[in-house]
N, C-alpha and C positions, 0 to 999 in steps of 0.2 A: 504494500500500500504506500509506504513512505517514499518509495523510489519515484512515485508519480509527481513528486514535488520538483521535478526537473526544471520547470519554468523558473523557479527562484534560483536554482543552481546556475542557470544561464545568465541571469541578471548579476549574480555574484561574480561569475567569471568575467563578465564585461567590465564591472567596476575594477576588478583586480588588474585587467589589461590596461585600463585607463590609468591606474596608479603606476604601472610600469612605465608608461609613456609620459607621465606628468613631469618628469625631471625633478629639479630641486626647488620648484616654486612652493614654498611652505603653505601659502594660502590655498592653492589649488589642491595640494595633497590633503590638507585638513578637511576641505569640503568633500573630497572623494572618500576619505576615511569615514567621515560622518554619514555619508550616503551608504557606505558598506555596512555601517552599524544598523541603519534602518532596514536594509535587506535581511541581515542576520536576525533582527528582531522579528520580522515577518515570517522567517523560517523557524522561529522558536529556538534559535541558538543564542540564548540570552547571555551566557557568560562571555562568549566571543563578542557579542554586540556591545556589552558594557566595556570590555577591554578596548575595542576599537574607538568607542566614544570618548573614553578617557584619554586615549592617545591623541585624538583630534583636539580635545580640550587643552591638552598640554601645549600643542602648537599654537592655539589661539591665545593662550596665556603669554607665550613668548612674543607674540605679535601685538599684544595689547588690543586684540579684536573683541570688543564687547558684544557685538552682534553675533559673532561666531560662537562665543561662550554661551550666549543665550540659547542658540540652536542646540548646542550640546546638552544644556540643562534640560531642554524639552525631550531630547532623545533618551537621556538617562531616566527622566520621569516616566516616559512610556515603558521603558524596560522594567522599572520598578512596579508599574501598574500591572503589566503582564505577569510578573512573578508574584503579585499579590502583596507587595510591600507598600501599602497605600499611604501611610504617613510620610515616608521618604519620597514617594512620588509627588505628593502635594507640595512638599518642601522644594523640590527641584522645579516643578511646574510654576510655582509662585515666583521663583527667581526668573523664569522665562517670561512670565506675565509682566513683571515689572519692566523688563527690557522692552517688550512690545508696546507697553503704554508710553514709554519715553520716546520710542521711535514713531508713534502714531500709526502702527501697523494694524489697521482694523480687521483685516482678514485673518491675520495670525492671531489677533486678540480673541476673536470668536472661537477659533479652534482650541486655543490654550484654555480658555474659560470652560469649554466643554470637557476637556480632558480632566480638569480639576473636579468638575461636577461628577464625572464617572467615578473618581476615587471616593468622593463623598457617598455616592450611591452604593458602592461596594461595601462601605462601612455602615450602611443602614441609616445614613444621615440624609433622609429623603427631602426634607424641606430645603436644606442647603443645596442639594443636588438639583432640585427643580428650579431654584433661583438661578443657578448657573446655566442650566439648559435653556431657560426662557430668555436669558440675556444673550446666549449664543444664537438662538433663533432670531432674535431682534436684530443683532448686528449682521447676521447672514442675509436677512431680508433687505436691509439697508444697502448691502454690497451687491445684491442680486447674485449671491453665491449659492448656486443650487446644490452643490455637493455638501457644503456645510449646513444648508437648510435641511437636507435629507438626514444628515447625521444627527442634528439637533432634534428633529421630529422623532427619530428612533430612540434617542436617549430619553425624551419626555415619555414616550410610550413605555419604556422599561420601568420608569418610576411608577407609572400607572399600573403596570402589571404587578410589580412588587406589592402595591397597595390594593390589589384585587379589583381595580377599575378596568375590567376586561373590555368593555365596549369602547371606552376612551382609548385604551392601548391599541386595540385593533384599528381604530380610525387613524392613529398616528403611524402605525406600521404600514397601512395601506398607502398613506401619503408618501411615506419613505420609499416604498417599492416603486410607486409611480415616478418619483423624481430620479431614482437610481436608474430605471430603464430609460428615462428621457435623456440622461447624460451618458448612458452606456457603461455605468460603473458596476461591474459584476460582483465585486466584493461587498458593496453596499446592498446590492440586490440579494446576495446570499445572507447577509445579516438580517435583512427584513424578512426573508423566508424563515430562518431559524426562529426569529422573534415571534412570527405568526404561529409557528408550531408550538411555541411555549404557551401561547394563549389556549390553544386546543388542549394541551397537556394539563394546564391548570384547571380547565373546565371539565377535564376527564373525558373528552371526546378522543379516545385513544386511537380509533381507526383513522380519523383525520390527522391527528398528531403524527402517527406512524408514517402516513403517506408523505406528509410535509418533510419530516426528518430524513426519510429515505431519499427524497429528491435533493435535500440539502447536502447529504453525504455524497451523492453522485456529483453534484456541482462543486463541492469542496475538493473532491479528488481530482476533477478535471482542472481546477485552478491551482492544484498543488498547495492549498492553504491548510497547513497542518493544524493551526489553532482551531479553525472551523471544522476540520475533520474530527478533532477531539470533541467539539461541542455536539456534532451530529451523532457520533458514537455514544456519547453520554446520554443524549436524549432518547435515542433508540433503545439503549439499555434500560432506561427508566420506563419506557412504554412497555417493554416486554416484562419488566418487573411488575408493573401495575396489572398486566394481563395474567400474572402468575405463571409466566413462561420463564422459569428460573434459569434453565440451562442456557437459553438464548441470551437472557439478560446478562448472565455472568460472562459470556463470551464477549459481548460488546463492551461491557464495563471494564473487563480486564485489559482489552485493547486500548481503551481510553486511558486507563491508569498508566499503562506502559508508555504511552505517548506523552502523557503529562510529566512523568518522571524523567523521560528522556529530554524534554524541553525545559525542565526546571520550573514548570508552571504550577506553583503551589495552590493557586485558586482552583485550578482544574483537578488537582490531586485531592483537594478537600471534598469536592463533589463526588469524585470517583469513590473515595472511601465511604462516603455517606450511602451511596447507592449499592455498593458491594455489601456494606453492612446490612442493608435491607434484604439482599439476597440470602445472606448467611442467617439472618434472623428467621426469615420465612421457611428456610430449609432445616432449621433446628441446629445450625452450626454456631452455637452461642458463644463459644470462646473466640472464634474467628470474628463474630459480629462485634464483640466487645473490643477486640484489638483494632478493628476498622474504625469504630466510633471514637475510640480513644485517640487514634492517630488524627482523625478529622478534627477533634476538639483541640489537639495540640497545634495543628496547623492554623486553625482559625484564631487561636489565642496569639500565636506568633505574628499573625497578620494584623491583629487588632480589629478583626472583622466581627463586629458585635452581632450582626444578624445571624451569621453562621455559628457563632458561639451559642446563641440561644437555640438554634435549630439542633445543634449537636447535643445539648443537654436534654432536649425533648426526646431525641432518638435513644440516648442512653437511658432515660427514664422508662421508655417503652420496653427496652430490653430487660431492665430490672423488674418491671411489672410482669413480664412474661415468665421470668425466673421466680416470681413470688417474693421478691425482695421489696416489700411494701415501703419500709422506711427509706431505703436508698432511692427508690423510685420517686417518692414524694420530694426528697431533697433535690433531685434532678429537675422535677417539674416546677418547683418553686424558683429555681435559678432561671429556667427557660421563660416562665411567665413574667418574671421581673424584667428581663431584657426585652421581651416582646412589647410590654407596656411602654418601656422607655423609648423604643423605636417606633411605636405605633405600627408594629408589624402585625396586621390583622390576621393574616393567614396562620402564622405561627401561634398567635394568641388563641385563635379559635381551636386549633389542634391541641394545644397544651391544656386548655380548659376542658376539652372533651376527655383527654386521657386522664387528667387529674380527677375530674368528676367520676369517671368510671372506676378509677382506683379506689376512691373514697367510698363508693357504694358498698364495697365489701367489708368496710369497717363499721360495725353497728353504731358506735357512738358518733360517727362522722357523717351520717346520712343526710342531715340537714345541710351541712357544709357541702356535700357532694351535689345536692340538688341546686344549691346556689351557684356552684361552678357551672353546672350544665345549663342553667337558665342564662347565665352570662354568655356561655358558648353559643347558645341559640341566638341571642341578641347580636353579638359580634358578627356571627355568620350571616344573619339577616341583613345587617348594615353593609357588609362587604360583598354580598351576592354569592356567598359560598353555600350553594344549595345542598351539597352532600353533607357537609358538616352540620348544617341546620337540621337536616333530616335525622342524622345520627343523634344529635342532642335531644330532639323531640322523642325519638324512640327510647332513649335511655331514661328520660323523665317519665314517659308513659309506663315503662316497666317498673319504676319505683313507686308509682301510684297504685299498682295492682295488688 
């Protein structure tokens, strides 16, 4: 599969050839090295990308080239984003933003603001992320920059998706797809396609989601886009997991984890361990499930990714609940609930309230507490349009009244 990434290998060879012919001009060499860093980032070779970017930055320092250093800061920020080191990414991107503001670079400003917003979003800071994305869209519209407009719309859609506003998210992804096709940008089109599949997945329309992700995997392979190959594999694995097709799910998810480990992509590793943990849990491989969830939690904590820390505690709690470890399960659910409330993460909150309420049903002296949790789960699910969770909460409450 990975040998199909030959397109990027050709780009890399072209940049290397240009470097050989660049002579001793330090400015040109720095620009080409920075370009090489960008190609390596797209290929998922983050260690090499960072090394190249630091090499270019050293040249710009010797030249006193502030604009060049700002470009390097942006590249380094992108590498940190891809590797899931969001605080360091924001630090580098803010440095680039300051330079863009000084130079009056409105097009670059929109892109940088959007990149900062992405790092806020991945940390579950949705209000800050939405503020950045709306600003990015505004600047892009002023500049008539269709590519940045499409990217901003996709980013806004992702925040809506995380907050369970599926109708709003689908509208943004549809607009993104239209603009991507209009300008002939296949990578943006692929992004819109995967994002649309995520909506079907969240709404549990597994047939539609599977079709979309299969098309996305085919497109990513043709483009040699390893990052989106990983996303498509992960989502296909999740669809098979939801369908209880555990052998197929494990195949896709194991491939995704291998790719994420090879690329050094910790964010993707986090999701792979989560989904593999689900396979192990459903197939009774509890020790492997705990190892997977523990690794997921460790990665999320290393990244400062509050949303995934909360989700990981929920998964760990469900494992403990399955094993009959009530006290330990409650501790996990309390941690998850606290973070979900902090982030206004309605999906995680609804799920943890359901699990917590179900757990407390079995404890005689905690039945009223359990019912209160289930009532809140119903309310949160109703507000967020989470029909399955709403029905589960109602069913559990009805059973308590019998």
